[in-house]
Phi, psi and omega in degrees: 000316176301322179295321181294317180295323179296316179296320180294321178296319179296320180297317180296321179295320179296317180296321180295318179296322179296317181294321177297321178296318178297317180297319179296321179295319177299316179298319179298316179294323178295318178297318179298317180296320179294318179294321178297316178299320179295320180297316179297322179294319178296316180300318181295318180295315183293320178294322177295321178298317179299316180298319179295319181297319185276349185308320180301336180297331182297336181282350180238031171092003175278153179243130183250111180258103185262153174050056179263154180285135176292121183307132179088000180235146177275333188242328184293145182233157175257126185300311185203135170243122182251129176228132180189201187294339179272355180119206182245132181230120177262113189250125175240122184271134181236128177268059185259143174237165179052047181276136177222141179239130181206128177053046177062025173238151180232137179232151169241108189066238179263357186267130175277117183246023181299325181298325177298318179291322180297324178296324177292322176297320178297323179296318178297320180297315180291330177290321173306313182298322181291333185264354179293337180294338174258002173091009179292130179293143183304326183291357180265001178251128186229138175257134183227127170260116183261122181272115186301137175074003186248158176212166182057040180233130175207126174215170180222125180224128176052044179067012177255131175276130179249114186226158171292144185300329181281356175258005187298313184298315178298322180295320182286316187276346182294341179287349179076191182278112180257324187242143173286166179301322179296317179293324177300317179299319180296317181293318180301316180300318180291323181290326178297330175282320184287326181240079180291158174294141181302126179087359180238157174287156177304145180287146177278130184303326185289346180272001185290130174236122184250118179289151178291136181292144178231161178292138184283150169258103187254116178297133183302321182293340186278319187235144177280169185299322182297319180291321176300318178300318178302317182295315181293322176299325180298332178282320191268336188286139175283145180290161175294170178305140187303322184294341180287334181247336183232137175236171170285157186307322180297320178292316182298320178292323181294324178303320185266357188293140177264131177243139182270024178174192179305142183226162179225136174244120181228170180164162180293169179303141175086004182269003173089027182297312181295322177300313178298318179299319180293315177297321181293323177300314179295319181296314181293323177297319180289319185286322183273337186074004182251204183252151180233138174256125175247116186225164180199175181281323186289134185290324188269341184297320181305321180296322178295314182294323178297320177297320179294322180297328180299331177265325183288314183216073184302334180287347181257002177298131183095346177260345177244122179267124178253116181202142178282165191299315182296319179295322177297316179299315179299317181297318180297316181297321178294321178297324183273358179076022178275123181275138178201155178227120176261125178218099186296324180293315178294325178295321177296320178294323178298320179289319180301318179297321179290323182290320187290340180271356178286135181290156180296338181274357180297142177299340179291338182257020175296152187300330184283354179244159174236164176302321181299325180300318182283328173300316178295321180301317181288316184291313189266325185270308184277299182287333177296342176250350182071036179292140182239349181228144181301323181303324178297318181287323183299327183260004188286141179286340179056058180305133177092346179261128188274333186270119178290139181243121175291166188297326180292327176289319178298324178296320178295321177296317181296322177297319178296318179299315181293323178295319178298315180298320178297318180294322177298313180298321179297329179271352180072029181232169174223166177257180184296325179296324179297320182295324178296316180295319178298318180293319177301315180293326179295322178290325177296326181284320181215103182301156179248114181261074184240329188245140173274337181207150175232128177243127184246115177266149184054048185298334182293342181271354181279167174264168177304315182295323179296314180295321177298318178300313184288323178298325181295339181289328186230347181062216182258022181297155178302134179058023183280309185240124175239119179258128183238135178167182183215115181302333179295338182259019174291121184237010177243151182294160178076198183167190179199168171237153180296331177299326178296329182273347183085026179254128176246125178278330176048051178083003181268049177241136182233137180248125172268133188227013177250122180278119181255356187257302193272157167285161179300324182293317179295316182296315179297321180296315182293325182298338179298334181288338186233022184304314184258015186284132175236139181211161175267117181286158182294345176276002174087018178240151177292131183241155175228018179094139179284141181283155175252126183274336183205142172229120191269354187233155175224163182191204183288155180279125176292164178206157175261131181245116185267140180225143182275336181218164186291325182298313180293325177298312183292325177296318179292325177299312179296323179296320178294319178300313180299321181296312184288333179288345176278348180289142180297131177082008180246118177249179180303322182290352179266002185248131176240129175248116191241137183233172179279329186228161177294318177301322177295319178297321178297320179295321178297316180296325178296319178296317180294317180300317181297331180267002179076024180262120182291140180212162176222141179283140176297343175300329186245004180281127183238024176088358180279142179293138175200153182271062181222139175292137179272127181231131179178185181282159177298323179302318181287342182273355179302135181087353180254169174210158182218150176298317181234132179237136174239131178244094181271169172060031179278124179299133182300325182294337180284335179271345183273172175297152180294141177295151183292331183255058182258131179288163179299319179296319178294323180294321178299314179296319180297318179296319177297317181293323179287326173298321179297320175298319178301316178299314180298316181296322183278006169282348188273131175272309190246326185215147182220129178234131180239123178253125186242138177244143177113173180290144182253154170214184184309131182221170177216000000 
């Protein structure tokens, strides 16, 4: 009996515990339901607050797409997508308190909510991909987490801007006018498909109706004066240059393309290689969160590109370093405490002393060669590769040099090189090639872990040692090294192949083939300079220039104007300047006058000054707008373009057919000079004028 009573008691106790558990579960579910309802109520309130804050944007041509379906999800929604002149903004409202950001992580109280922010970043990334088909540059899509009820708050995590909801309008409009009204319409049509209304099929682009923008009526209590100014500026401000926000679809896809090692982008002049490189630099800096080096051979181009980045991707300023190769090498050596002295005048004297002791019977002083030919041989072929033993030089293919050298001539060259090097050491100075080699060796001794990516513009103009130096910064990591250039635009003696540097592209080469710069007439005219040109491409194959599949513009026919004396030439130059300045939409800053040498450029500026025409030297041009004609050498104009280009002081013999009795060395120099003319001609967008001095003969 006692046993029976004990079992019954245990059974009753078990039932009581079960009932208490059921009751607790009911209470838990009730609490969850109450909390869920509260969350939905908070979400609804916060999203409504965001909509109210952003409403004034609708009055100046912005489009607010609310409660859109998250692409790829049946139930998740996007609070707000804003599209307008400042770009595309994907806004997700968060009712978060006690938010803290540290080391690219974000917490609310004790909870790490970085994954929530990362999902928003992923959405922006997929939206970029969806919009490349219409050519929108990746940097025009922005993810924003808006903190409800907060203001004066700004942080950045995983490429997402975290701002107070009351700072949203200022955050969106501070970028200024990026897109024209026509471009806004194109983007809006694509976004209506990408972000359909929840429960509805995607909108058809052809059904899109866009109202004309009107000035907003903004109640004073709602917005502060600064925000009102932003709104009004958004109506009146002209958009940035179209190429900064829009590319052709092939270019836009290339900007975002992932490569699993070193890659190369090539194409004929005017196909937008530098533009793609600039966008890619901003994209990689944004995507990696690290630093990017953008470099080139030309000393003045980096300052121009840095100025352009300030307008193209202001959020990436300071994350992309623009510096030419020699300046980078010098900077690295100073950081490492390596002492060196560059003195170009002393270096010239060192070479002169070595040259002057060579006997007249030396093969180096044969009539078919010049002193300059051997200076180039040492600078670009020997020191450009960092050769240290004659045996290396004796067996070298000498890429880019047309004249074959027998071993006895090479020995004479090597002797000249060693004498020059001895003279440099004796003077305690070095030349520019030496600094590159010193920097390359410094990196081999102690690598530099500073950059996630390196982009090289005009890569064909670099030396073997320069490419080796830059490759050492990132190695073969994915998206690490991007080489941009066109072998047809090689204007320096010598050359190299990527195989010499130990770089394999392995199919990671892309060709751009649509000319976006020149008129068909300018391009056809310029091609005459390189019709028969053959060169060794950096990929180690014989090249004849990349073909252009399409040219979308046409204009006036360029022409060569021959003059017997400088006075008539300069008078015609001024007349042409006056003529193009009368064209609608053409100011002084749209005109470039390009020469072969600095002394010629100085003479042109003197002529302009005497006529009261404002000008600025490309030596000091840093990409800033000014009402001054740009004057400088063709070399300094690489990577630039102008509506109107004038090429004065062109020797008539350079435009004529090659003489029948031309030495191999002379032919090599002539091809380089004509390639340089080709580069100068293809800087022109709308008009090209060529002034020639000297006797003329049959030309093409």
